[in-house]
C-alpha positions as CSV (number, residue, x, y, z in Angstrom):
1,M,92.2,122.4,97.9
2,H,91.7,120.2,100.8
3,P,88.4,119.3,103.0
4,K,88.3,120.9,106.3
5,I,86.7,119.3,109.4
6,L,84.7,121.5,111.9
7,Q,83.7,120.5,115.1
8,L,81.2,122.3,117.2
9,N,79.9,121.6,120.5
10,F,78.0,122.9,123.3
11,R,76.1,122.9,126.3
12,L,72.0,122.4,125.7
13,N,69.6,125.0,127.5
14,A,66.8,123.1,125.9
15,S,64.4,119.9,126.0
16,R,65.3,117.1,123.2
17,E,61.9,118.3,121.6
18,E,62.4,121.9,121.7
19,Y,66.0,121.0,120.3
20,E,65.1,119.5,117.5
21,K,62.6,121.7,116.2
22,L,65.2,124.3,116.4
23,C,67.4,122.0,114.2
24,E,64.3,120.9,111.6
25,S,64.0,125.0,111.5
26,V,67.2,125.8,110.0
27,A,68.4,122.5,108.9
28,Q,67.7,123.4,105.2
29,A,69.9,126.3,105.5
30,F,72.9,124.6,106.1
31,A,72.1,122.0,103.3
32,E,72.2,125.2,101.1
33,L,76.1,126.6,102.4
34,T,78.2,126.8,99.8
35,G,81.2,124.3,100.1
36,L,79.7,122.4,103.1
37,R,79.8,118.5,101.8
38,W,77.8,117.2,104.7
39,K,77.2,118.1,108.5
40,I,76.4,115.2,111.0
41,W,74.2,116.8,114.1
42,L,74.6,115.7,117.6
43,L,73.1,115.1,120.7
44,N,73.6,113.7,123.9
45,E,70.7,114.2,125.9
46,A,71.9,112.6,129.2
47,E,74.7,115.1,129.3
48,K,73.1,117.9,128.0
49,E,75.5,118.6,125.3
50,A,75.4,118.7,121.5
51,G,77.2,120.3,118.2
52,G,77.9,119.0,114.9
53,I,80.7,117.6,112.5
54,Y,80.7,119.6,109.0
55,L,83.3,118.7,106.1
56,F,83.7,121.7,103.8
57,D,85.4,121.9,100.7
58,S,88.2,124.0,102.0
59,E,89.2,126.3,104.1
60,A,88.1,129.6,102.6
61,S,84.4,127.9,102.5
62,L,84.8,127.0,106.6
63,Q,85.6,130.6,107.1
64,A,82.6,131.8,105.3
65,F,80.7,129.8,107.3
66,L,82.0,131.1,110.4
67,A,81.7,134.3,109.2
68,G,78.1,134.2,108.3
69,P,75.3,134.8,109.4
70,L,74.0,131.2,109.9
71,A,77.0,130.9,112.4
72,A,76.1,134.1,114.2
73,Q,72.5,133.0,114.7
74,V,73.7,129.8,116.1
75,R,76.0,131.8,118.6
76,S,72.9,133.8,119.9
77,L,70.5,130.8,120.6
78,P,69.4,130.8,124.1
79,A,69.6,127.2,123.8
80,V,73.4,127.1,123.1
81,R,75.8,128.0,125.5
82,D,79.7,127.4,126.0
83,L,80.4,126.6,121.7
84,S,83.5,125.5,121.3
85,V,84.6,125.9,117.8
86,K,87.8,123.8,116.4
87,Q,89.0,123.3,113.1
88,F,90.8,119.9,111.2
89,D,92.7,119.0,108.4
90,V,92.2,115.7,107.1
91,M,94.5,113.2,107.0
92,D,93.2,112.0,103.1
93,Q,95.8,108.6,103.0
94,V,94.7,107.3,106.3
95,T,91.1,108.5,106.2
96,A,90.8,106.6,103.1
97,I,91.8,103.3,104.4
98,T,89.3,103.7,107.1
99,R,86.7,104.6,104.3
100,G,86.3,108.2,105.6
101,P,83.8,109.9,103.2
102,V,85.8,112.8,102.6
103,S,86.9,112.4,99.1
104,P,87.8,115.0,96.7
105,A,85.0,117.1,96.1
106,K,84.0,116.7,92.3
107,G,86.6,118.0,89.7
108,Q,88.9,118.0,92.7
109,G,92.2,116.0,91.8
110,A,93.1,113.6,94.6
């Protein structure tokens, strides 16, 4: 299995304070997602844009998230509009050279 990157971006219909409260209310649910190694939360307050970069263990875990209730909740939020969803493979060899935090999960080979 190879790790997969998910990039979500959207326009934000909320103040920074409202968005931070919203993020804090769901952060633990993201932390508990099966197959999610990490998520980086993004905010460009000046442009009213936000999103996240996710690293999943596999295509299956990424797809399970996209089909699951947490992703549905994100899509339905009034604070979110113009959602963009992009998926990427990780280029392992060159990412290792530049110290990207995407080494194989424990128990997986390189």
